[in-house]
C-alpha positions as CSV (number, residue, x, y, z in Angstrom):
1,M,4.8,248.7,158.9
2,T,2.0,249.8,160.9
3,T,2.3,251.0,164.5
4,K,-0.5,249.8,167.0
5,R,-1.5,252.4,169.2
6,P,-2.1,251.7,173.1
7,H,-5.6,250.7,173.9
8,H,-7.0,254.2,175.7
9,S,-10.3,253.9,177.2
10,D,-13.1,256.5,178.6
11,A,-12.4,255.9,182.0
12,D,-8.4,256.7,181.4
13,D,-9.6,259.9,180.0
14,L,-11.9,260.4,182.9
15,N,-9.0,259.6,185.4
16,S,-6.8,262.1,183.6
17,D,-9.4,264.8,183.7
18,S,-10.0,264.4,187.2
19,A,-6.4,264.4,188.0
20,V,-5.9,267.5,186.1
21,Y,-9.1,269.2,187.6
22,R,-7.6,268.5,191.3
23,T,-4.2,269.6,190.6
24,L,-5.8,273.0,188.9
25,L,-8.1,273.0,192.4
26,E,-5.2,272.6,194.5
27,S,-3.1,275.1,193.3
28,T,-5.3,277.8,193.3
29,R,-5.5,280.2,196.5
30,A,-9.1,279.6,197.0
31,I,-9.9,276.2,199.0
32,P,-12.3,273.8,197.4
33,W,-14.5,271.4,199.6
34,K,-17.6,269.2,198.9
35,I,-20.4,268.2,201.7
36,D,-22.3,265.1,200.7
37,W,-26.0,266.3,202.0
38,A,-27.3,263.0,203.2
39,T,-24.3,262.5,205.7
40,K,-23.2,265.7,206.1
41,R,-19.6,264.7,205.9
42,F,-17.2,266.5,203.7
43,S,-16.0,264.1,200.8
44,Y,-13.2,266.5,199.9
45,I,-11.6,269.4,201.1
46,G,-8.5,271.3,199.6
47,P,-5.2,270.7,201.2
48,Q,-4.1,274.4,201.2
49,I,-6.5,274.1,204.1
50,E,-3.7,273.2,206.9
51,A,-1.5,276.2,205.2
52,L,-4.4,278.5,206.3
53,L,-5.9,277.5,209.5
54,G,-3.3,275.0,210.3
55,W,-6.3,271.8,210.4
56,S,-5.1,268.9,208.1
57,A,-7.8,268.1,205.3
58,E,-8.1,264.9,207.2
59,S,-9.6,266.3,210.0
60,W,-12.7,267.9,208.7
61,G,-14.7,265.2,209.1
62,G,-18.6,266.7,208.8
63,V,-20.1,270.0,209.1
64,E,-19.8,270.1,212.9
65,D,-16.2,270.1,212.3
66,W,-16.8,273.6,210.1
67,A,-19.2,274.6,212.7
68,M,-16.8,274.4,215.7
69,R,-14.0,276.0,213.9
70,M,-15.9,279.4,213.8
71,H,-15.4,282.0,216.0
72,P,-18.3,281.6,218.4
73,E,-19.6,285.1,218.2
74,D,-20.2,284.2,214.3
75,R,-21.2,280.7,214.5
76,D,-25.1,280.7,215.3
77,D,-25.8,283.1,213.0
78,V,-23.7,281.9,210.0
79,V,-25.0,278.3,210.8
80,N,-28.5,279.1,211.0
81,F,-28.2,281.0,207.5
82,C,-25.9,278.2,205.5
83,V,-28.5,275.5,206.6
84,A,-31.7,277.3,205.8
85,Q,-30.4,278.4,202.4
86,S,-29.1,275.2,201.7
87,Q,-32.0,273.5,202.9
88,S,-34.2,275.9,200.5
89,G,-31.3,274.7,197.7
90,V,-30.1,278.4,197.4
91,D,-26.5,279.0,196.5
92,H,-24.8,281.6,199.1
93,E,-22.2,283.1,200.6
94,A,-20.9,284.1,203.8
95,D,-18.3,286.2,206.0
96,Y,-16.8,284.7,209.2
97,R,-14.1,284.3,211.0
98,A,-12.6,280.8,211.0
99,L,-10.5,279.6,214.1
100,T,-6.7,278.5,213.7
101,K,-5.3,275.5,215.1
102,D,-3.0,277.9,217.5
103,N,-5.9,279.9,218.6
104,G,-5.9,282.8,216.3
105,Y,-8.6,283.5,213.4
106,V,-8.7,284.2,210.0
107,W,-11.7,285.8,208.0
108,I,-13.3,283.4,205.3
109,R,-15.7,284.3,202.5
110,D,-17.7,280.9,201.9
111,V,-19.1,280.7,198.4
112,V,-21.6,277.8,198.2
113,H,-23.3,276.0,195.4
114,V,-26.0,273.7,196.1
115,V,-26.2,270.4,193.8
116,R,-29.5,268.9,193.3
117,N,-30.1,265.3,191.3
118,G,-32.3,264.1,188.6
119,Q,-35.5,264.6,191.2
120,G,-34.7,268.5,192.3
121,E,-33.4,267.1,195.6
122,V,-30.5,268.5,197.6
123,E,-27.6,266.0,196.8
124,A,-24.4,268.2,197.8
125,L,-22.7,271.1,198.6
126,V,-19.6,272.3,196.8
127,G,-17.9,275.7,197.9
128,F,-14.6,277.9,197.8
129,M,-13.3,279.3,201.1
130,F,-11.7,282.6,200.3
131,D,-9.2,284.3,202.9
132,I,-10.6,287.6,202.7
133,T,-8.8,288.8,206.1
134,E,-6.8,291.6,204.4
135,R,-10.1,292.9,203.0
136,K,-11.6,292.8,206.1
137,K,-8.5,294.7,207.8
138,T,-8.9,297.5,205.3
139,E,-12.5,297.9,205.8
140,E,-12.3,298.1,209.4
141,K,-9.7,300.5,208.8
142,L,-12.1,302.5,206.7
143,L,-14.8,302.0,209.0
144,A,-13.1,303.3,211.8
145,L,-11.9,306.5,209.8
146,Q,-15.8,307.0,208.6
147,K,-16.8,307.2,212.1
148,E,-13.8,309.4,213.4
149,L,-14.7,311.8,210.3
150,E,-18.4,311.4,211.4
151,A,-17.2,312.3,215.1
152,L,-15.3,315.5,214.1
153,S,-18.0,316.5,211.6
154,F,-20.2,317.0,214.6
155,Q,-17.8,318.5,217.0
156,D,-16.6,322.0,217.5
157,G,-13.0,322.5,216.2
158,L,-12.3,325.1,218.9
159,T,-13.9,323.8,222.2
160,H,-14.2,319.7,221.1
161,I,-17.9,320.4,222.0
162,A,-21.2,319.3,219.8
163,N,-21.4,321.8,216.8
164,R,-24.4,323.4,215.4
165,R,-24.8,320.4,212.8
166,Q,-24.7,318.0,216.1
167,F,-27.3,320.1,217.9
168,D,-29.6,320.4,214.9
169,A,-29.6,316.6,214.3
170,S,-30.2,316.2,218.4
171,F,-32.8,318.6,218.4
172,A,-34.8,317.2,215.5
173,R,-34.4,313.5,217.2
174,E,-35.8,315.1,220.8
175,W,-38.4,317.1,219.3
176,D,-39.8,314.0,217.4
177,T,-39.6,312.2,220.5
178,A,-41.0,314.9,222.8
179,R,-44.0,315.2,220.5
180,S,-44.8,311.3,220.4
181,Q,-44.3,311.1,224.0
182,G,-46.1,314.3,225.2
183,E,-43.0,315.2,226.9
184,P,-41.5,318.6,227.7
185,L,-38.5,319.8,226.1
186,S,-36.1,322.7,227.0
187,V,-33.5,324.9,225.3
188,L,-31.2,327.4,226.9
189,L,-29.3,329.9,224.3
190,I,-26.3,331.2,225.9
191,D,-24.4,334.9,224.7
192,I,-21.3,335.8,226.4
193,D,-21.4,339.4,227.5
194,F,-19.3,341.9,225.6
195,F,-17.4,339.7,223.8
196,K,-16.5,341.8,221.0
197,Q,-14.8,344.2,223.6
198,Y,-13.1,341.1,225.3
199,N,-11.7,339.9,221.6
200,D,-10.6,343.8,221.3
201,L,-8.9,344.2,224.5
202,Y,-7.1,340.7,225.0
203,G,-6.9,339.7,221.0
204,H,-8.2,336.6,219.4
205,I,-6.0,334.1,220.9
206,Q,-7.0,335.0,224.4
207,G,-11.0,335.3,223.2
208,D,-10.7,331.7,221.8
209,R,-9.3,330.5,225.1
210,C,-12.1,332.2,226.8
211,I,-14.7,330.4,224.4
212,V,-13.1,327.2,225.5
213,D,-13.3,328.0,228.9
214,I,-16.9,328.9,228.9
215,A,-17.9,325.8,226.8
216,R,-16.0,323.5,229.7
217,T,-17.8,325.4,232.2
218,L,-21.3,325.1,230.7
219,S,-20.5,321.1,230.2
220,L,-20.5,321.1,234.1
221,A,-24.0,322.2,234.4
222,V,-25.7,319.5,232.6
223,D,-26.4,316.1,234.5
224,S,-28.2,313.6,232.0
225,P,-26.7,311.9,229.3
226,R,-29.4,313.0,226.8
227,D,-28.2,316.8,227.6
228,L,-26.4,318.4,224.9
229,V,-24.1,321.2,225.4
230,A,-23.0,322.8,221.7
231,R,-21.5,325.9,220.2
232,F,-24.3,327.7,217.9
233,G,-21.9,329.8,216.3
234,G,-19.6,332.5,217.6
235,E,-19.7,333.2,220.8
236,E,-23.3,331.8,221.4
237,F,-23.8,328.2,222.8
238,V,-27.2,326.4,223.2
239,I,-28.3,323.8,226.0
240,L,-30.8,321.0,224.8
241,L,-32.6,318.8,227.7
242,P,-35.1,316.6,227.0
243,Q,-37.6,315.8,229.3
244,T,-37.1,318.7,231.0
245,D,-39.9,321.2,232.2
246,R,-39.1,325.0,232.8
247,T,-38.4,325.1,236.3
248,V,-35.5,322.7,236.1
249,A,-34.7,324.5,232.6
250,L,-34.5,327.8,234.7
251,K,-32.1,326.1,237.5
252,V,-29.7,324.5,234.9
253,A,-29.7,328.3,233.4
254,E,-28.8,329.6,236.6
255,R,-26.4,326.8,237.3
256,C,-24.8,328.4,234.1
257,Q,-24.2,331.7,235.5
258,R,-23.2,330.8,238.9
259,L,-20.6,328.3,237.4
260,I,-18.9,331.3,235.0
261,R,-19.3,333.6,237.7
262,K,-17.0,331.4,240.0
263,Q,-14.7,331.1,236.9
264,A,-14.0,335.0,237.4
265,I,-12.2,335.2,234.1
266,V,-11.3,339.1,233.7
267,H,-13.0,341.3,231.6
268,A,-11.5,345.0,232.5
269,H,-14.1,346.5,229.9
270,S,-17.5,344.5,231.2
271,P,-19.5,346.7,233.5
272,N,-20.4,343.4,235.1
273,D,-17.8,343.3,238.2
274,Q,-14.9,343.3,235.3
275,C,-15.4,339.5,234.8
276,I,-17.1,337.5,231.9
277,T,-20.8,337.2,232.2
278,V,-23.4,335.5,229.9
279,S,-27.1,336.3,229.1
280,I,-29.5,333.3,228.8
281,G,-32.9,332.9,226.7
282,V,-34.7,329.9,227.9
283,G,-38.0,328.1,226.5
284,T,-39.7,325.1,227.6
285,V,-42.4,323.4,225.4
286,T,-44.4,320.3,224.8
287,P,-44.5,319.9,221.0
288,S,-47.3,319.6,218.7
289,E,-48.2,319.3,215.4
290,Q,-49.6,322.7,215.4
291,L,-45.9,324.1,216.5
292,E,-43.2,324.3,214.2
293,A,-39.5,323.5,215.8
294,S,-37.8,326.5,214.2
295,D,-40.7,328.4,215.5
296,F,-39.6,327.6,219.0
297,I,-36.3,328.3,218.6
298,E,-37.0,331.7,217.1
299,A,-38.8,332.6,220.6
300,V,-36.0,331.3,222.3
301,D,-33.6,333.4,220.4
302,R,-36.2,336.3,221.2
303,Q,-35.6,335.6,225.1
304,L,-31.9,335.9,224.4
305,Y,-31.9,338.9,222.6
306,A,-34.5,340.5,225.3
307,A,-31.8,339.3,228.3
308,K,-29.1,341.4,226.5
309,K,-31.3,344.3,225.8
310,N,-32.5,344.4,229.5
311,G,-28.9,344.9,230.7
312,R,-27.2,341.5,230.0
313,N,-25.8,339.3,232.7
314,R,-29.6,337.6,233.1
315,I,-31.8,335.4,232.1
316,E,-35.3,335.4,230.2
317,A,-37.4,332.6,229.9
318,V,-40.8,331.7,227.6
319,Q,-43.1,328.9,228.3
320,G,-44.2,327.3,224.8
321,P,-47.7,326.0,224.4
322,A,-48.3,322.6,226.2
């Protein structure tokens, strides 16, 4: 006896295949979607969208729904980018914050493939939305940590003012700016007088406190946001004064000495009224192509040495070439 097999058409195969594909698509965490290019309407979006954003699949009518359900800060850039890429027929991806129905947001990575017809014209866009919120949170934490580490790398561990590395970077930048704009640039090098004797007498812990107090005091002597007070090393400090001529630089140096005297930090072995004082070397220059930045710093350092050699608790200044 022969058993007849039921008729099985190609259409049945296609329908069966479509059902399988849809089941696979809708069982993934990624959200599949398709947009008809001519109408700019969604012809399909996975039902997973509702669990992620709260908006039902039926509520995604066209690209305007996609755009308006995007964070306002991301909307213009992302929409303009995606439209331009799609019009050019280029596959692309974009990260943005998709708004949830309860006024929150989820980070989405949209991966887009451009479908063309036989004539090479854009026919549809198909893609997947991926929830990358956790990845973004991790990236933000890493970025915050990186910024914190960068800040610490430019900060003196004891005084919490800028360190030598920060000064070097700022000085190089300001030197180039002053040279290109023909502006004066001033630098003050400051040394705590008889600090070794202070440490020997009061101990290193008290010596550290003295350095911290001096750092705070020097920070009060500057005015402009571009001015920089940094620890140069040991008991030496440096003040960078962009757009500052010799006259103003000398006034800042005098203000430093005045504020430190007002602090009246006792130093029994100092010949200067038994208080902490500082020696200051001052230099002002309008940088040129012929002058090296390192030569200028050395010139200011020579002025500091002269201040110490000539009795300390004084200011020595040099005017560099204009």
